N, C-alpha and C positions, 0 to 999 in steps of 0.2 A: 500368179496362176490359182486360181481357185478349184476345187473340186467339191461340186454341190452334194451332200447327203439328201438323196431322194427317197423317201419311202415307198414299197410299193405298192398298187391300189389296193390289194386284200388288206395289207396293215391300215391304211389307213380307213376303212371301211371299217375293220374291227375297233378303233379309236373311236370313230362314229357312233357305233353301236353302244360302245361305253359309256357314252353321255348320259344315256338312258339310264343307268343303274351306277352310275359313280359319281363321284364331284367332278368338278371341271380341274379342280387341282391333281386329282388322281391320275384322270386321263393326258392331261395335259405334261406331269412326270413320266409318264410312261412313253411318251413320245420323245419327251428330252432325255430321257434312257438311252432309248433307243439309238437315238442321234449319236450320243456319246460314246455308247458302244460299238458304232460303226467307227466313229474318228480315232479311236482308240485302237480299234484292230486294223486300221489304215496304217496309223503310224507304226504299229509293231512288226507290222509286215514291212515296213520299208526298214526298220531297223536290222529285223532278221536277212532280209536281200542284202543291205548294203555293208554291214558291219561283219559278216563274217561268222564261223561255228561258235564263238563263245555268245555271241547275238542272240543265238537262240534260248540258251540258259535266262540272259539279261532280259528278255522278251517273254520268257514264262515267269519270272518273279514279278514283273512289273505287272501282268496280266493277275495273278493271281493277288497280288496287293492291294489293285485298283477294283477288280472284280472277284470278291471273295465267293465262295460257294457257301449258302447257307448251311448252318447244322443240319445235319442227320438228325432224325426224329428221335432218336435213341437219343442222342446228346440234348436235344430240347427234354424229353423228358427226363432225363439225369436230374437238369438243371433245377426244371419243376419240382422233382421230388426234393432236392436240397432244399429248395426255396420252403417248400411245404414243413419240412422237416424239423428248420431251423429258426423261421421265422413264422409259425403257424398265427400268431395272432397280428401280425405286422403286414401280412403278406396281402399286398392290393390287389395285385393279380391272380388269388386263388380259385377262381373261377375258371381261368383262363388256363392255369397251371394242370388243374385237374382234367381240362379237355384234352390237354396235349398228353397227359399221364393214358388217358383212357383210349386215344390215338395210337400211340404206341403200342398200350396190351392189345387192341385192335387187329393189329400187325401181325399179331404172334402166330405163328401155327398151331391149330388146336389139335 
């Protein structure tokens, strides 16, 4: 038995609109990621339903391992500062690192 994963029309339209400003690879990767996320969530719901109380923690562990949250801007800025501080002449991402630090500083309450 198959369970097709069909994106809502609004999301399909969003991806179609993205084609004007993004590469095909970026758009198709976003669509593939959406489908993979749907499949993972469906599988984890089955685990949670069928395997009892311990399965909830297992599903949470799998979800965190397979879909980690990106680091917070504060953590990114810390890493950027470390890279600039310890390898100032070898940092090939210096402009990006300075931009990350700037964005973190802009978020501070003035």
